[in-house]
BAVEX-329391 format. One record per residue (C-alpha): residue number from 1; residue in three letters; x negated, y, z negated. Coordinates in nm, 2 decimals. Example, Ala and Ser with C-alpha at 12.3 -4.5 7.8 and 13.67 -1.06 7.14 Angstrom:
BEGIN
seq / type / X / Y / Z
1 / ALA / -1.23 / -0.45 / -0.78
2 / SER / -1.37 / -0.11 / -0.71
***
This chain:
BEGIN
seq / type / X / Y / Z
1 / MET / -15.67 / 12.04 / -3.36
2 / LYS / -15.64 / 11.78 / -3.08
3 / LYS / -15.30 / 11.63 / -3.06
4 / VAL / -15.30 / 11.26 / -3.14
5 / ASP / -15.12 / 11.02 / -2.89
6 / THR / -14.94 / 10.80 / -3.16
7 / ASP / -14.77 / 10.61 / -2.89
8 / LYS / -15.09 / 10.49 / -2.74
9 / ILE / -15.22 / 10.39 / -3.09
10 / LYS / -14.93 / 10.18 / -3.16
11 / GLU / -14.97 / 9.98 / -2.83
12 / TYR / -15.32 / 9.94 / -2.89
13 / LEU / -15.25 / 9.82 / -3.26
14 / LEU / -14.96 / 9.57 / -3.14
15 / ALA / -15.21 / 9.43 / -2.88
16 / ASN / -15.46 / 9.38 / -3.15
17 / PRO / -15.28 / 9.27 / -3.46
18 / GLU / -15.59 / 9.19 / -3.64
19 / PHE / -15.66 / 9.57 / -3.65
20 / LEU / -15.30 / 9.63 / -3.85
21 / ASN / -15.49 / 9.52 / -4.17
22 / SER / -15.86 / 9.63 / -4.15
23 / LYS / -16.11 / 9.83 / -3.95
24 / TYR / -15.89 / 10.15 / -3.94
25 / ALA / -16.23 / 10.38 / -3.91
26 / ASN / -16.32 / 10.18 / -3.59
27 / THR / -15.97 / 10.26 / -3.45
28 / ALA / -15.97 / 10.62 / -3.55
29 / LYS / -16.31 / 10.67 / -3.39
30 / LEU / -16.18 / 10.50 / -3.07
31 / PHE / -15.88 / 10.74 / -3.05
32 / ASP / -16.08 / 11.04 / -3.18
33 / THR / -15.87 / 11.08 / -3.50
34 / ASN / -15.89 / 11.01 / -3.87
35 / TYR / -15.87 / 10.71 / -4.08
36 / GLU / -15.55 / 10.81 / -4.27
37 / VAL / -15.35 / 10.84 / -3.93
38 / ILE / -15.45 / 10.51 / -3.83
39 / ARG / -15.37 / 10.36 / -4.18
40 / SER / -15.03 / 10.53 / -4.17
41 / LEU / -14.93 / 10.41 / -3.84
42 / ALA / -15.04 / 10.04 / -3.92
43 / ARG / -14.85 / 10.04 / -4.24
44 / GLY / -14.52 / 10.16 / -4.05
45 / LEU / -14.57 / 9.88 / -3.80
46 / ARG / -14.65 / 9.63 / -4.05
47 / ASP / -14.30 / 9.69 / -4.21
48 / LYS / -14.14 / 9.69 / -3.89
49 / ILE / -14.27 / 9.37 / -3.73
50 / ASN / -14.30 / 9.16 / -4.03
51 / PRO / -13.95 / 9.04 / -4.14
52 / GLN / -14.09 / 8.88 / -4.46
53 / HIS / -14.12 / 9.23 / -4.57
54 / SER / -13.72 / 9.28 / -4.55
55 / LYS / -13.60 / 9.02 / -4.82
56 / GLU / -13.27 / 8.85 / -4.74
57 / THR / -13.00 / 9.00 / -4.98
58 / THR / -12.64 / 8.85 / -5.03
59 / ASN / -12.36 / 9.02 / -5.22
60 / PHE / -12.00 / 8.92 / -5.33
61 / GLU / -11.79 / 9.22 / -5.44
62 / GLU / -11.45 / 9.19 / -5.57
63 / ASN / -11.18 / 9.46 / -5.52
64 / LYS / -10.80 / 9.51 / -5.56
65 / ASP / -10.72 / 9.40 / -5.21
66 / GLY / -10.95 / 9.08 / -5.22
67 / ALA / -11.33 / 9.05 / -5.18
68 / VAL / -11.60 / 9.12 / -4.95
69 / VAL / -11.93 / 8.89 / -4.90
70 / THR / -12.23 / 9.01 / -4.71
71 / CYS / -12.55 / 8.87 / -4.60
72 / GLU / -12.83 / 9.13 / -4.47
73 / ASP / -13.17 / 9.09 / -4.31
74 / SER / -13.14 / 8.69 / -4.29
75 / LYS / -13.29 / 8.44 / -4.03
76 / ARG / -13.10 / 8.14 / -4.19
77 / VAL / -12.73 / 8.28 / -4.24
78 / LYS / -12.61 / 8.28 / -3.89
79 / SER / -12.24 / 8.18 / -3.89
80 / LEU / -11.94 / 8.24 / -4.12
81 / ASP / -11.98 / 7.89 / -4.29
82 / ASP / -12.35 / 7.98 / -4.36
83 / LEU / -12.24 / 8.30 / -4.51
84 / LEU / -11.96 / 8.15 / -4.74
85 / LYS / -12.22 / 7.88 / -4.85
86 / ALA / -12.48 / 8.15 / -4.91
87 / CYS / -12.25 / 8.36 / -5.13
88 / ASN / -12.10 / 8.05 / -5.33
89 / VAL / -11.73 / 8.15 / -5.22
90 / ASN / -11.49 / 7.91 / -5.38
91 / LEU / -11.24 / 7.81 / -5.08
92 / ASN / -10.98 / 7.69 / -5.34
93 / VAL / -10.96 / 8.03 / -5.44
94 / TRP / -11.03 / 8.25 / -5.12
95 / GLU / -10.96 / 8.24 / -4.75
96 / VAL / -11.11 / 8.42 / -4.48
97 / ASP / -10.91 / 8.73 / -4.35
98 / LYS / -11.17 / 8.85 / -4.09
99 / TYR / -11.55 / 8.85 / -4.05
100 / ASP / -11.83 / 8.99 / -3.84
101 / ILE / -12.17 / 8.87 / -3.74
102 / GLY / -12.44 / 9.10 / -3.61
103 / THR / -12.78 / 9.05 / -3.46
104 / TYR / -13.09 / 9.23 / -3.42
105 / GLU / -13.44 / 9.18 / -3.32
106 / VAL / -13.79 / 9.23 / -3.47
107 / THR / -14.12 / 9.17 / -3.37
108 / GLY / -14.35 / 8.92 / -3.58
109 / PHE / -14.66 / 8.71 / -3.51
110 / ASP / -14.70 / 8.34 / -3.45
111 / LYS / -14.97 / 8.14 / -3.60
112 / ALA / -15.23 / 8.26 / -3.35
113 / LYS / -15.14 / 8.62 / -3.44
114 / ARG / -14.97 / 8.68 / -3.10
115 / PRO / -14.67 / 8.90 / -3.11
116 / ILE / -14.33 / 8.71 / -3.09
117 / THR / -13.95 / 8.84 / -3.10
118 / ILE / -13.77 / 8.71 / -3.42
119 / PRO / -13.37 / 8.74 / -3.42
120 / MET / -13.23 / 8.85 / -3.75
121 / PHE / -12.86 / 8.84 / -3.85
122 / ARG / -12.65 / 9.05 / -4.07
123 / THR / -12.30 / 8.87 / -4.18
124 / LYS / -11.99 / 9.00 / -4.34
125 / ALA / -11.67 / 8.86 / -4.43
126 / TRP / -11.32 / 9.02 / -4.57
127 / LEU / -11.15 / 8.75 / -4.81
128 / LYS / -10.82 / 8.74 / -4.97
129 / ARG / -10.67 / 8.51 / -5.25
130 / ILE / -10.51 / 8.19 / -5.16
131 / ASP / -10.16 / 8.19 / -5.27
132 / PRO / -10.17 / 7.87 / -5.49
133 / THR / -9.86 / 7.71 / -5.34
134 / MET / -10.01 / 7.75 / -4.99
135 / ASN / -10.33 / 7.55 / -5.06
136 / ILE / -10.23 / 7.24 / -4.92
137 / GLN / -10.59 / 7.07 / -5.01
138 / LYS / -10.54 / 7.16 / -5.36
139 / ILE / -10.17 / 7.06 / -5.37
140 / ARG / -10.27 / 6.71 / -5.24
141 / GLU / -10.54 / 6.68 / -5.50
142 / GLU / -10.30 / 6.79 / -5.78
143 / LEU / -10.03 / 6.54 / -5.62
144 / VAL / -10.24 / 6.24 / -5.70
145 / GLN / -10.35 / 6.38 / -6.05
146 / ASP / -9.99 / 6.45 / -6.15
147 / LEU / -9.79 / 6.18 / -5.99
148 / VAL / -9.99 / 5.85 / -5.97
149 / PRO / -9.93 / 5.79 / -6.37
150 / LEU / -9.55 / 5.83 / -6.31
151 / PHE / -9.51 / 5.51 / -6.10
152 / ASP / -9.58 / 5.32 / -6.42
153 / SER / -9.40 / 5.55 / -6.66
154 / VAL / -9.05 / 5.61 / -6.53
155 / PRO / -8.81 / 5.38 / -6.72
156 / ARG / -8.67 / 5.11 / -6.49
157 / GLU / -8.39 / 5.02 / -6.70
158 / ILE / -8.19 / 5.37 / -6.66
159 / ILE / -8.00 / 5.26 / -6.33
160 / ARG / -7.91 / 4.93 / -6.18
161 / PRO / -7.81 / 4.87 / -5.81
162 / SER / -7.47 / 4.77 / -5.74
163 / SER / -7.37 / 4.38 / -5.75
164 / TYR / -7.10 / 4.41 / -5.51
165 / LYS / -7.30 / 4.32 / -5.19
166 / ASP / -7.03 / 4.14 / -5.02
167 / ASP / -6.83 / 4.47 / -5.00
168 / ASP / -6.88 / 4.70 / -4.69
169 / PRO / -7.21 / 4.92 / -4.71
170 / HIS / -7.18 / 5.27 / -4.83
171 / LEU / -7.39 / 5.58 / -4.86
172 / LEU / -7.45 / 5.76 / -5.17
173 / GLU / -7.51 / 6.12 / -5.13
174 / ILE / -7.65 / 6.32 / -5.43
175 / ASN / -7.69 / 6.67 / -5.43
176 / ALA / -7.81 / 6.86 / -5.74
177 / CYS / -7.77 / 7.21 / -5.60
178 / ASP / -7.94 / 7.55 / -5.74
179 / LEU / -8.13 / 7.40 / -6.04
180 / HIS / -8.33 / 7.73 / -6.03
181 / LEU / -8.63 / 7.59 / -6.23
182 / GLY / -8.79 / 7.88 / -6.43
183 / LYS / -8.48 / 8.10 / -6.48
184 / ILE / -8.42 / 8.28 / -6.81
185 / GLY / -8.09 / 8.19 / -6.95
186 / ILE / -7.87 / 8.44 / -7.14
187 / GLU / -7.82 / 8.40 / -7.54
188 / GLY / -7.61 / 8.11 / -7.59
189 / ASP / -7.72 / 7.94 / -7.27
190 / ARG / -8.09 / 7.85 / -7.32
191 / TYR / -8.29 / 7.72 / -7.02
192 / SER / -8.64 / 7.58 / -6.98
193 / LEU / -8.84 / 7.37 / -6.76
194 / ASP / -8.76 / 7.08 / -7.01
195 / ILE / -8.39 / 7.15 / -7.02
196 / ALA / -8.36 / 7.15 / -6.65
197 / ARG / -8.56 / 6.81 / -6.62
198 / ASN / -8.32 / 6.67 / -6.88
199 / ARG / -8.00 / 6.78 / -6.68
200 / MET / -8.15 / 6.65 / -6.37
201 / LEU / -8.24 / 6.30 / -6.47
202 / LYS / -7.90 / 6.27 / -6.69
203 / ALA / -7.71 / 6.37 / -6.37
204 / LEU / -7.87 / 6.11 / -6.16
205 / GLU / -7.81 / 5.84 / -6.43
206 / HIS / -7.47 / 5.93 / -6.46
207 / LEU / -7.37 / 5.96 / -6.09
208 / VAL / -7.53 / 5.64 / -5.99
209 / LYS / -7.34 / 5.44 / -6.27
210 / ARG / -7.04 / 5.60 / -6.16
211 / ALA / -7.08 / 5.49 / -5.81
212 / SER / -7.17 / 5.12 / -5.91
213 / GLY / -6.82 / 5.00 / -5.79
214 / PHE / -6.96 / 5.04 / -5.42
215 / TYR / -7.22 / 4.83 / -5.27
216 / ILE / -7.47 / 5.12 / -5.19
217 / ASP / -7.73 / 5.02 / -4.93
218 / LYS / -7.86 / 5.39 / -4.87
219 / ILE / -7.90 / 5.68 / -5.09
220 / LEU / -7.91 / 6.05 / -4.93
221 / PHE / -8.10 / 6.26 / -5.19
222 / VAL / -8.07 / 6.63 / -5.12
223 / VAL / -8.34 / 6.86 / -5.29
224 / GLY / -8.42 / 7.22 / -5.29
225 / ASN / -8.12 / 7.47 / -5.25
226 / ASP / -8.32 / 7.71 / -5.49
227 / PHE / -8.46 / 7.42 / -5.68
228 / LEU / -8.72 / 7.69 / -5.80
229 / ASN / -8.63 / 8.03 / -5.92
230 / SER / -8.90 / 8.23 / -5.72
231 / ASP / -9.13 / 8.19 / -5.44
232 / GLY / -9.45 / 8.32 / -5.60
233 / ASP / -9.62 / 8.55 / -5.87
234 / PHE / -9.81 / 8.78 / -5.65
235 / PRO / -9.79 / 9.07 / -5.68
236 / ILE / -9.48 / 9.00 / -5.90
237 / ALA / -9.27 / 8.70 / -5.96
238 / SER / -9.01 / 8.73 / -5.66
239 / THR / -8.77 / 8.54 / -5.43
240 / THR / -8.88 / 8.45 / -5.08
241 / LYS / -8.76 / 8.81 / -4.94
242 / GLY / -8.92 / 8.99 / -5.23
243 / THR / -8.62 / 9.02 / -5.51
244 / PRO / -8.80 / 9.05 / -5.84
245 / GLN / -8.72 / 8.75 / -6.09
246 / SER / -8.80 / 8.71 / -6.44
247 / ASN / -8.91 / 8.35 / -6.51
248 / THR / -8.98 / 8.13 / -6.83
249 / ASP / -9.33 / 8.01 / -6.68
250 / SER / -9.58 / 8.08 / -6.41
251 / HIS / -9.48 / 7.99 / -6.05
252 / ILE / -9.75 / 7.72 / -6.03
253 / GLU / -9.63 / 7.57 / -6.37
254 / MET / -9.27 / 7.57 / -6.22
255 / TYR / -9.38 / 7.42 / -5.89
256 / ARG / -9.59 / 7.16 / -6.04
257 / SER / -9.31 / 7.07 / -6.29
258 / GLY / -9.05 / 7.05 / -6.00
259 / ARG / -9.28 / 6.82 / -5.79
260 / LYS / -9.32 / 6.59 / -6.06
261 / LEU / -8.95 / 6.59 / -6.14
262 / LEU / -8.85 / 6.50 / -5.78
263 / VAL / -9.08 / 6.21 / -5.77
264 / GLU / -8.94 / 6.07 / -6.10
265 / CYS / -8.61 / 6.12 / -5.94
266 / ILE / -8.71 / 5.91 / -5.63
267 / ASN / -8.86 / 5.65 / -5.82
268 / MET / -8.54 / 5.60 / -6.01
269 / LEU / -8.32 / 5.58 / -5.72
270 / LEU / -8.55 / 5.34 / -5.56
271 / ASP / -8.40 / 5.07 / -5.80
272 / VAL / -8.07 / 5.10 / -5.62
273 / SER / -8.16 / 5.11 / -5.26
274 / GLU / -8.37 / 5.29 / -4.99
275 / VAL / -8.38 / 5.67 / -5.01
276 / HIS / -8.36 / 5.92 / -4.75
277 / VAL / -8.48 / 6.27 / -4.88
278 / VAL / -8.36 / 6.58 / -4.73
279 / VAL / -8.54 / 6.90 / -4.81
280 / ILE / -8.31 / 7.21 / -4.79
281 / PRO / -8.53 / 7.55 / -4.87
282 / GLY / -8.31 / 7.84 / -5.04
283 / ASN / -8.33 / 8.18 / -5.05
284 / HIS / -8.51 / 8.20 / -5.38
285 / ASP / -8.79 / 7.92 / -5.27
286 / LYS / -8.80 / 7.88 / -4.91
287 / GLU / -9.16 / 7.85 / -4.87
288 / SER / -9.24 / 7.67 / -5.20
289 / MET / -8.98 / 7.39 / -5.12
290 / MET / -9.16 / 7.35 / -4.77
291 / HIS / -9.47 / 7.27 / -4.97
292 / ILE / -9.29 / 7.03 / -5.22
293 / GLY / -9.13 / 6.85 / -4.91
294 / ASP / -9.50 / 6.82 / -4.77
295 / ALA / -9.62 / 6.67 / -5.10
296 / LEU / -9.34 / 6.42 / -5.10
297 / GLU / -9.44 / 6.30 / -4.77
298 / VAL / -9.79 / 6.25 / -4.87
299 / CYS / -9.67 / 6.06 / -5.17
300 / TYR / -9.44 / 5.82 / -4.99
301 / GLU / -9.62 / 5.79 / -4.68
302 / ASN / -9.69 / 5.43 / -4.71
303 / ASN / -9.37 / 5.34 / -4.88
304 / GLY / -9.13 / 5.20 / -4.62
305 / ASN / -8.81 / 5.25 / -4.86
306 / VAL / -8.84 / 5.64 / -4.86
307 / THR / -8.82 / 5.88 / -4.58
308 / VAL / -8.85 / 6.25 / -4.61
309 / ASP / -8.70 / 6.49 / -4.40
310 / ASN / -8.90 / 6.82 / -4.43
311 / SER / -8.83 / 6.96 / -4.07
312 / ALA / -8.85 / 7.34 / -4.01
313 / SER / -8.48 / 7.36 / -3.97
314 / MET / -8.28 / 7.53 / -4.24
315 / MET / -7.98 / 7.31 / -4.17
316 / LYS / -8.03 / 6.92 / -4.16
317 / ALA / -7.80 / 6.65 / -4.08
318 / TYR / -7.80 / 6.29 / -4.17
319 / GLN / -7.59 / 6.01 / -3.95
320 / TYR / -7.46 / 5.72 / -4.14
321 / GLY / -7.24 / 5.51 / -3.91
322 / THR / -6.96 / 5.73 / -3.77
323 / CYS / -7.01 / 5.98 / -4.05
324 / LEU / -7.24 / 6.33 / -4.01
325 / ILE / -7.33 / 6.47 / -4.35
326 / ILE / -7.50 / 6.84 / -4.29
327 / ASN / -7.67 / 7.02 / -4.55
328 / ASP / -7.76 / 7.39 / -4.57
329 / HIS / -7.83 / 7.63 / -4.84
330 / GLY / -7.52 / 7.84 / -4.73
331 / ASP / -7.69 / 8.18 / -4.73
332 / GLY / -7.71 / 8.20 / -4.34
333 / ALA / -7.44 / 8.13 / -4.10
334 / LYS / -7.08 / 8.26 / -4.20
335 / ILE / -6.83 / 7.98 / -4.28
336 / ASN / -6.62 / 8.07 / -3.99
337 / ASN / -6.89 / 8.01 / -3.76
338 / LEU / -6.97 / 7.68 / -3.88
339 / PRO / -6.73 / 7.48 / -3.64
340 / GLY / -6.91 / 7.63 / -3.33
341 / ILE / -7.28 / 7.60 / -3.47
342 / VAL / -7.21 / 7.22 / -3.57
343 / SER / -7.06 / 7.12 / -3.25
344 / GLN / -7.34 / 7.27 / -3.04
345 / ARG / -7.62 / 7.18 / -3.24
346 / TYR / -7.53 / 6.83 / -3.28
347 / ARG / -7.34 / 6.78 / -2.93
348 / ASP / -7.58 / 6.49 / -2.83
349 / ILE / -7.44 / 6.26 / -3.10
350 / TRP / -7.09 / 6.42 / -3.12
351 / SER / -6.91 / 6.15 / -2.92
352 / SER / -7.05 / 5.86 / -3.19
353 / VAL / -6.93 / 6.04 / -3.51
354 / ARG / -6.57 / 6.08 / -3.64
355 / HIS / -6.62 / 6.23 / -4.01
356 / VAL / -6.83 / 6.54 / -4.04
357 / GLU / -6.88 / 6.77 / -4.35
358 / VAL / -7.10 / 7.04 / -4.42
359 / HIS / -7.24 / 7.07 / -4.78
360 / ARG / -7.38 / 7.40 / -4.93
361 / GLY / -7.51 / 7.56 / -5.24
362 / HIS / -7.60 / 7.91 / -5.30
363 / LEU / -7.25 / 8.03 / -5.45
364 / HIS / -7.29 / 7.80 / -5.78
365 / THR / -6.93 / 7.72 / -5.75
366 / ASN / -6.72 / 7.44 / -5.63
367 / LYS / -6.49 / 7.51 / -5.34
368 / ALA / -6.37 / 7.31 / -5.02
369 / TYR / -6.25 / 7.44 / -4.70
370 / LYS / -6.07 / 7.25 / -4.42
371 / MET / -6.16 / 7.40 / -4.09
372 / GLN / -6.00 / 7.37 / -3.74
373 / ALA / -6.04 / 7.09 / -3.53
374 / VAL / -6.33 / 7.05 / -3.33
375 / GLU / -6.34 / 6.85 / -3.02
376 / GLU / -6.26 / 6.49 / -3.08
377 / LEU / -6.28 / 6.56 / -3.46
378 / ASN / -5.97 / 6.59 / -3.67
379 / GLY / -6.15 / 6.88 / -3.85
380 / LEU / -6.47 / 6.99 / -4.04
381 / THR / -6.49 / 6.99 / -4.41
382 / VAL / -6.70 / 7.26 / -4.55
383 / ARG / -6.79 / 7.22 / -4.94
384 / ASN / -6.97 / 7.47 / -5.16
385 / LEU / -7.11 / 7.29 / -5.46
386 / SER / -7.17 / 7.36 / -5.81
387 / SER / -7.49 / 7.43 / -5.99
388 / MET / -7.66 / 7.31 / -6.33
389 / THR / -7.85 / 7.61 / -6.40
390 / ALA / -7.80 / 7.82 / -6.70
391 / THR / -7.64 / 8.18 / -6.65
392 / ASP / -7.87 / 8.46 / -6.64
393 / GLU / -7.86 / 8.82 / -6.74
394 / TRP / -7.77 / 8.92 / -6.36
395 / HIS / -7.46 / 8.69 / -6.34
396 / ASP / -7.34 / 8.76 / -6.69
397 / THR / -7.34 / 9.13 / -6.61
398 / LYS / -7.17 / 9.10 / -6.29
399 / GLY / -6.92 / 8.86 / -6.47
400 / PHE / -6.99 / 8.55 / -6.26
401 / VAL / -6.94 / 8.32 / -6.58
402 / GLY / -6.72 / 8.02 / -6.67
403 / ASN / -6.79 / 7.80 / -6.39
404 / THR / -6.83 / 7.44 / -6.50
405 / LYS / -7.23 / 7.35 / -6.47
406 / ARG / -7.23 / 7.03 / -6.24
407 / ALA / -7.40 / 6.82 / -5.98
408 / SER / -7.21 / 6.64 / -5.72
409 / ALA / -7.23 / 6.31 / -5.54
410 / PHE / -7.04 / 6.16 / -5.25
411 / VAL / -6.98 / 5.80 / -5.15
412 / TRP / -6.95 / 5.77 / -4.78
413 / SER / -6.78 / 5.43 / -4.61
414 / LYS / -7.00 / 5.37 / -4.30
415 / PHE / -6.70 / 5.39 / -4.08
416 / ASN / -6.44 / 5.56 / -4.26
417 / GLY / -6.57 / 5.88 / -4.43
418 / VAL / -6.58 / 6.00 / -4.80
419 / GLN / -6.44 / 5.75 / -5.04
420 / ALA / -6.50 / 5.92 / -5.36
421 / LYS / -6.64 / 6.24 / -5.48
422 / LEU / -6.83 / 6.21 / -5.83
423 / ASN / -6.93 / 6.49 / -6.07
424 / TYR / -7.17 / 6.52 / -6.35
425 / ASN / -7.06 / 6.79 / -6.57
426 / VAL / -7.34 / 6.93 / -6.81
427 / GLU / -7.26 / 6.89 / -7.17
428 / VAL / -7.13 / 7.19 / -7.36
429 / ASN / -7.28 / 7.24 / -7.70
***
């Protein structure tokens, strides 16, 4: 039997595309072969060169690590954005971890039935779930939804500004450390988001009224310091470094409740004077507090009476006249190293300040230390501040019980340092 030169037949059929669907007998006679051989070769060429026979397919497949989306044999899906749109990916839930775009060419025909080269695309992307507290766009949308009504709902009669405006100006520093929203309290020391909110608002009302004997021209409101009990729910509720935590509510509920609470507090304090907010992330909520700080910046960006310090530094300072007030959480630098750290970090303003204190949370206890003299200073005072949070099972097991639950405030003279230390002690049932 004579050997058939299939390559020449294919070349002939491509050069004469009108014979791909008809006149197989004539072509067979031309190449001295049979009808079935020509029909089989023509069918194979049609499947290869006509992309319309390769139907575009998309796929979304979720797995334990995330999800994978693909689009095969497409002329229209050419980019990552095209792929995400074609597969209806919800970008409020998913973010792209990595992606790949491949191309290949097929031969088709134009309207005059002339062979042309058509580029085809295959696209693939690997997705991972977005941590709800990392989704800035969603945070901003929820911020408007959650907080705008508060501006008309916060009681304005709770606190009143001081009437002693002929006195020297003073700064009121309010620091409610380690609130631990979401913590589970032991029996006899019940705790919830509502209880924590109630303690915070009562503390502010009490401390502002106690300071009403001074002319307050500025409030330093220190927020954070383990304001939330954990930093996320995935794969389990845990602190920033991964220490497991048991919580009363989901992390996003804790986050949104805490965000709303801080706006309520700032609105209350605005009845007294301008407010400078300092965000101090703790070891339980480092990332979440940075996000809450960002939300506060958005909320008050057009309010000239509120400033927010949400800078990356874990130690933040505020200068008021000749006073330098430094806040950090207390889980970082050792106390004996603070004089050297403070004198170097703030050396640019060192000659203009005379009264310096470092205020820290973390230990849930009230202690003060007088450190050695530092350059022109008489000394550096370091204070560990108490907490209003409930006692949890871990602290109870370790015997860390009995500390008075309190929030603290300090009245600073602009040129003569601390004039008063004020406490709000949580009511004991």
